[in-house]
C-alpha positions in Angstrom: 124.9 49.2 29.1 127.8 46.7 28.3 131.7 48.8 29.2 132.5 48.9 26.0 129.4 51.1 24.5 130.1 53.2 27.8 133.2 54.1 27.0 132.0 55.0 23.8 129.6 56.9 24.9 132.2 58.6 27.0 134.6 59.6 24.5 132.0 60.7 22.6 131.0 63.3 25.5 134.7 63.8 26.1 135.4 65.0 21.9 132.6 67.0 22.0 133.5 68.9 25.3 136.8 69.6 24.1 135.4 71.2 20.8 133.5 73.6 22.2 136.0 74.7 25.0 138.8 75.3 22.2 136.0 77.0 19.9 135.1 78.9 22.8 138.8 79.8 23.4 139.7 80.4 19.9 136.3 83.0 19.6 137.7 85.1 22.6 141.5 85.1 21.5 139.9 86.4 17.9 137.8 88.7 20.3 140.3 90.1 22.1 142.9 90.5 18.9 139.8 92.1 17.2 139.6 94.5 20.0 143.0 95.7 20.0 142.7 95.7 16.1 139.9 98.3 16.6 141.6 100.3 19.3 144.6 100.8 17.6 143.0 102.3 14.3 141.1 104.3 17.2 144.4 105.7 18.4 145.3 106.1 15.0 142.3 108.3 14.2 142.9 110.7 16.8 146.3 111.3 16.7 145.9 112.3 13.1 143.1 114.4 14.0 144.9 116.4 16.8 148.0 116.9 14.7 146.2 118.5 12.0 144.3 120.3 14.7 147.8 121.9 15.8 148.5 122.8 12.1 148.6 126.4 11.4 146.0 126.2 8.4 147.8 129.9 7.1 151.5 128.5 6.7 149.7 125.6 4.5 147.3 128.0 2.3 150.3 130.4 2.0 152.5 127.4 0.3 153.0 127.8 -3.5 153.5 123.6 -4.1 156.4 123.7 -5.9 160.8 123.8 -5.0 160.5 127.1 -4.1 158.9 126.7 -1.0 161.8 124.6 0.4 164.0 127.2 1.3 161.4 129.3 2.8 160.6 129.3 7.2 157.3 128.8 6.9 158.2 125.0 5.1 161.0 124.3 7.6 158.4 125.0 10.4 156.1 123.1 8.8 158.5 120.0 8.0 159.5 120.3 11.3 156.0 119.8 13.1 155.6 116.6 10.8 159.0 115.3 12.1 157.9 115.6 15.3 154.5 114.1 14.6 156.0 111.3 12.9 158.7 110.7 16.2 155.4 110.7 18.7 154.9 107.1 17.5 157.9 104.9 16.6 155.3 103.2 14.2 154.8 105.7 11.7 157.1 105.5 8.9 155.6 108.9 6.6 153.6 111.7 7.7 153.1 114.5 4.8 150.8 116.9 3.9 149.3 117.0 0.1 146.5 119.1 -1.6 144.6 118.9 -4.5 145.1 119.9 -7.8 143.3 119.3 -10.5 141.9 115.7 -10.5 145.1 114.3 -8.7 146.9 115.4 -5.1 150.4 116.8 -4.6 152.6 116.8 -2.2 153.6 120.2 0.1 155.5 118.9 2.7 157.1 115.6 3.6 158.8 114.7 6.8 161.0 111.8 4.7 164.7 113.0 4.8 164.9 114.7 1.6 168.5 112.3 0.8 165.8 109.5 1.2 164.7 107.5 -2.0 161.2 107.6 -0.4 161.3 111.5 -0.6 158.2 113.1 -2.5 159.1 116.9 -2.8 156.9 119.8 -2.9 154.3 119.8 -6.3 155.4 115.8 -6.6 152.1 114.1 -8.0 150.8 111.4 -5.7 150.0 109.3 -8.7 148.2 106.7 -6.9 145.3 109.0 -6.7 141.8 108.1 -6.4 138.5 110.0 -7.3 137.3 109.1 -3.7 140.5 110.8 -2.4 139.3 114.2 -3.8 135.2 113.9 -2.5 135.9 115.8 0.7 137.3 118.8 -1.0 134.8 118.8 -3.7 131.8 118.3 -1.1 130.7 115.0 -2.2 131.8 113.5 1.5 131.5 114.9 5.1 135.6 116.3 6.0 136.0 113.4 8.9 139.0 111.6 10.0 139.4 109.0 7.9 141.5 105.5 8.6 142.3 103.4 5.5 143.1 100.0 6.9 145.2 98.4 3.7 146.1 100.9 1.2 148.7 99.6 -1.2 150.9 101.9 -3.1 154.2 101.8 -4.6 156.0 102.3 -1.4 154.3 99.2 -0.1 150.8 98.1 2.1 149.9 100.8 5.1 147.4 101.7 7.9 146.7 105.3 6.7 145.0 107.7 8.5 143.8 111.1 6.3 142.6 114.5 8.6 142.1 117.3 6.8 143.0 121.4 7.5 140.3 123.8 6.8 140.5 127.3 6.1 138.6 130.1 8.1 135.4 129.4 6.5 135.9 125.7 7.3 136.4 124.4 3.8 139.3 121.7 3.6 142.3 122.7 1.9 144.8 120.0 2.6 145.4 116.5 4.1 147.6 115.3 6.7 148.3 111.6 6.2 150.1 109.3 8.3 150.9 105.8 7.3 152.4 103.0 9.6 153.1 99.7 7.6 150.7 97.0 7.9 152.7 94.5 9.7 153.5 96.8 12.3 150.2 98.4 13.0 148.8 94.8 13.3 151.9 93.7 15.3 149.8 93.1 18.7 146.9 91.9 17.4 149.0 89.0 15.4 150.6 89.0 18.4 147.7 88.0 20.7 146.2 85.4 17.9 149.6 83.5 18.0 149.7 83.3 21.5 146.0 82.4 21.8 146.2 79.8 19.1 148.9 77.8 20.8 147.4 78.0 24.7 144.3 77.2 23.2 146.0 74.1 21.0 147.8 73.5 24.6 144.7 73.6 26.5 143.1 71.2 24.0 146.2 68.9 24.4 145.4 68.7 28.2 141.7 68.4 28.1 142.5 65.3 26.0 144.8 64.2 28.3 142.3 64.7 30.9 139.8 63.3 29.1 141.7 60.0 28.1 142.7 59.6 31.1 139.2 59.9 33.0 138.1 57.4 30.4 140.9 54.6 30.8 140.2 55.1 34.7 136.5 54.3 34.9 137.5 51.6 32.2 139.8 49.9 34.1 138.5 50.1 37.7 139.2 46.6 38.6 142.8 47.6 38.6 142.5 48.9 41.7 146.4 50.0 43.2 148.0 49.3 40.1 145.8 52.0 38.5 145.7 54.5 41.2 149.5 54.1 40.9 149.4 55.0 37.5 147.1 57.9 37.2 149.5 59.4 40.1 152.1 58.8 37.6 150.0 60.5 35.0 149.0 63.2 37.2 152.4 64.2 38.1 153.0 64.3 33.9 149.9 66.2 33.5 151.0 68.5 36.5 154.3 69.5 34.8 152.2 70.2 31.7 149.8 72.7 33.7 152.9 74.4 34.6 154.7 75.1 31.7 151.2 76.3 30.6 151.2 78.7 33.5 154.2 80.1 32.1 152.7 80.6 28.8 149.9 82.0 30.0 152.3 84.6 31.6 154.4 85.2 28.9 150.7 86.1 27.0 149.9 88.4 29.8 153.2 90.1 29.9 153.0 90.7 26.6 149.2 91.7 26.3 150.3 94.0 29.1 152.0 96.8 26.8 148.1 98.0 26.9 148.7 99.3 30.0 151.0 101.8 29.3 149.0 104.3 27.9 146.4 104.5 31.1 148.9 104.1 33.3 150.5 107.4 31.7 147.3 108.9 31.8 146.6 108.3 35.5 150.3 109.9 36.2 150.0 113.1 34.3 146.5 113.3 35.8 147.6 113.4 39.3 150.4 115.6 38.3 148.5 118.1 36.9 146.3 118.0 39.8 149.0 118.3 42.3 150.5 121.3 40.6 147.3 123.2 39.5 145.5 122.8 42.8 148.2 123.0 45.2 146.6 126.1 46.4 142.9 124.6 46.6 143.6 121.1 48.9 143.6 120.4 52.3 146.3 119.0 53.8 144.4 115.6 54.1 143.6 115.9 50.2 147.4 116.8 49.4 148.4 114.0 51.5 145.8 111.4 49.2 147.5 113.3 46.1 151.0 112.7 47.4 150.0 109.1 48.0 148.2 108.4 44.7 151.4 110.3 42.8 154.0 108.0 44.5 151.8 105.4 43.7 150.9 106.2 39.7 155.1 107.2 39.7 156.0 103.2 40.8 153.6 101.6 38.5 154.3 103.7 35.8 158.4 102.7 36.3 156.8 99.3 36.8 155.3 99.2 33.7 158.4 100.7 31.4 160.8 98.5 33.1 158.2 95.6 32.0 157.8 96.5 28.6 161.1 97.8 28.2 162.8 94.6 29.3 160.6 92.9 26.7 161.0 95.2 23.5 164.9 94.6 24.3 164.0 91.0 24.9 162.4 90.6 21.5 165.2 92.7 19.4 162.3 95.8 19.2 164.2 98.3 20.5 167.2 101.0 18.4 169.3 103.0 20.1 169.4 106.5 18.6 172.8 108.2 19.8 173.3 111.9 20.2 175.9 114.3 21.4 176.1 115.1 24.8 177.4 116.8 27.6 178.3 113.9 30.1 179.2 115.7 32.9 175.9 118.0 32.8 173.6 114.7 31.8 175.0 113.0 34.9 175.0 115.7 37.3 171.2 116.8 36.6 170.4 112.8 37.2 172.4 112.3 40.8 170.7 115.9 41.7 167.1 114.3 41.2 168.1 111.6 43.9 169.1 114.1 47.2 165.7 114.5 48.4 165.7 110.9 48.5 169.1 110.3 49.8 168.3 113.1 52.5 165.3 111.5 53.9 167.5 108.3 54.5 170.4 110.5 55.7 172.8 109.3 53.1 175.5 111.2 51.4 174.8 111.2 47.8 178.2 112.4 46.2 179.5 113.0 42.6 183.0 112.9 41.3 183.4 114.1 37.6 186.5 114.5 34.9 187.7 118.2 35.2 186.5 120.4 32.3 183.0 119.6 29.9 183.5 115.6 28.5 181.4 115.0 25.0 180.1 111.8 24.3 177.7 110.4 21.6 175.1 107.9 23.0 171.7 107.0 23.5 170.8 109.8 26.1 167.3 108.4 27.2 169.2 104.7 27.7 172.5 106.1 29.6 170.0 108.3 32.2 167.7 105.1 32.7 170.8 102.9 33.7 172.4 105.8 35.7 168.9 106.1 38.0 168.6 102.3 38.4 171.7 102.0 39.9 171.8 105.0 41.8 168.7 104.1 42.7 169.5 100.5 44.2 172.5 102.4 45.8 170.0 104.1 48.0 167.5 101.4 48.6 170.2 99.1 50.0 172.2 101.6 51.9 170.8 102.3 55.5 173.7 104.6 56.7 176.7 105.9 55.1 177.1 107.2 51.5 176.2 106.3 48.0 179.0 107.8 45.6 179.2 108.4 41.5 182.3 108.9 39.8 182.7 109.7 35.9 185.8 108.2 33.9 186.7 109.3 30.3 189.3 108.2 28.1 189.6 108.5 24.5 187.4 105.7 23.3 185.2 105.1 26.4 183.5 106.4 29.3 182.8 104.7 32.5 180.4 105.3 35.2 180.3 103.7 38.9 177.9 103.6 41.4 179.2 102.7 45.1 177.5 102.2 48.7 178.5 101.7 51.8 175.1 99.2 52.0 174.4 95.8 53.0 176.3 93.9 50.3 175.1 91.0 48.0 175.3 87.4 49.2 177.2 84.5 47.7 174.1 82.7 46.6 173.0 85.7 44.7 176.2 85.9 42.7 174.9 84.5 39.5 171.4 86.1 39.9 172.1 90.1 39.9 171.2 90.9 36.4 168.5 88.5 35.9 165.0 89.2 35.5 162.8 89.6 38.7 165.7 88.8 41.1 165.2 90.7 44.1 168.5 91.8 46.5 166.8 92.7 49.2 168.4 91.1 52.6 165.4 91.3 55.0 161.7 90.8 54.9 160.2 93.4 56.1 159.1 94.8 52.8 160.8 98.0 53.2 162.5 97.3 50.1 160.1 96.7 47.7 160.7 96.5 43.7 159.9 94.9 40.8 163.7 92.9 40.5 163.7 94.6 37.2 166.0 97.4 37.5 169.5 95.5 36.9 168.0 93.3 34.2 166.9 96.4 32.2 170.5 98.3 32.9 172.4 94.8 31.7 170.3 94.8 28.7 170.1 98.6 27.7 174.3 98.4 28.4 174.9 95.5 25.8 172.6 97.4 23.4 174.9 100.4 23.3 177.8 98.3 22.8 179.1 98.2 26.4 179.4 95.7 29.4 178.8 96.0 33.3 179.7 94.6 36.3 179.9 94.9 39.6 181.9 94.2 43.1 180.3 93.2 46.6 181.2 92.5 50.1 178.5 91.4 52.4 177.9 94.0 55.2 180.5 96.3 53.6 178.5 97.4 50.5 178.8 97.0 46.9 180.2 99.1 43.2 178.2 98.8 40.0 179.9 99.9 37.1 179.5 100.2 33.4 181.5 101.1 30.3 180.2 102.3 27.0 182.1 103.4 23.9 182.5 107.3 24.0 181.6 107.6 20.3 178.2 105.5 19.1 179.6 102.8 16.9 183.2 102.2 18.2 182.9 99.0 20.3 185.5 98.5 23.0 187.5 95.5 23.6 184.8 93.2 26.0 181.7 94.9 25.1 179.0 93.2 26.2 180.5 91.1 28.8 179.5 90.6 32.6 182.4 90.6 34.9 182.9 87.9 37.8 181.8 89.9 41.1 184.4 90.0 43.7 184.7 92.0 46.8 184.9 95.7 47.0 188.2 97.4 46.6 189.9 100.7 46.3 190.7 100.2 42.4 188.7 101.7 39.9 186.1 99.6 38.0 187.5 100.3 34.9 191.2 99.1 36.1 
């Protein structure tokens, strides 16, 4: 067999192999995406069924189904339940109760704000009612929770889950509907498909490069050392491409890891429930094991939450929800949570607040997360001395600083402090393990709230981390979103 014919055969084999590998990659990508979509639909059905079971059917039956219901206590209680259902899942757009009237369905209660053009008042006819929507009420279909995967109406295209409420004789009397926009419902599945497609195309290109290099190497075997040097250079380029591909794979896995949140939280809740409900029935060894499991699950929950929060923030998929709070009370409660941890290390944990009550309108959860991260870091990297928290308040801004007497931050880490996966531990003994995401999440949250964050540090003396926010959400102070240059710890206020 001559060289040319052998080269052609090798090329055909390579093309067939690459095509097979690529086809397998697309097959498994679609399999994973379809599995994610199916799990989401099952989750939506379970959520709708659980929510419907929590509603008092007698309250629903007592409604007149017209405008006279609006001022009643029963109507308000039902609407508050629907609002809680809506807020339990940020993807849910509409939540409502309907019941049949003649050959149509009419609205009883709608979670939408009455001022919204999408609000449906009691008694409004659902004009898009189809005959099959009434089949369950007339006994033509079994009364099971239904999922409609692409329901179109005048408001858009939805993934709709309909669960039914039954009277005391088991007859369906109303339905609870929850609608999720089709784009939001299929976002995770579509993201998996897109990333899988990119990964498969890159893999196909890399396989093509490898196959081509092999064919050229066999075809030009007589070139000896010259070919060897050429192959080394090519393999270096190939290695760079593999590194980039590995990074893409890591990002793909990071996005897909949002699936961990549910199971991780479930494990954490289960462990806490065992510890709370069975404490008096456990032996000392069993309590120790439960405590180890609780500590591990809490750390895992924090890791997953940090990872997913940071991913959502970077993707612009997080919205602040400002509310009026008592800042002093909030900070006090938060700091007290860390007193046992500080006590274990023999540290003094102090708090300085302005005199009197301090009100502010901020996102409570985001503010708590930032304070918790800074206090936890202060305690983690302080072996002796104290960690002090101070709150300063002005007319338009609030500032919180956390000062410690810990190890400080070396000069070479000056520009890395607020980057994700940066660990500030000064020793290699593993006692300060962490994900390296706390400060990155804190900075992202402060930026999202229209504020700024910075730090001062002196190696071997201590550090001070501080952030400043608008006292009223929407009123952005000058310099918001900036990170101040670090400088040695001083006695002056971080907002000075």
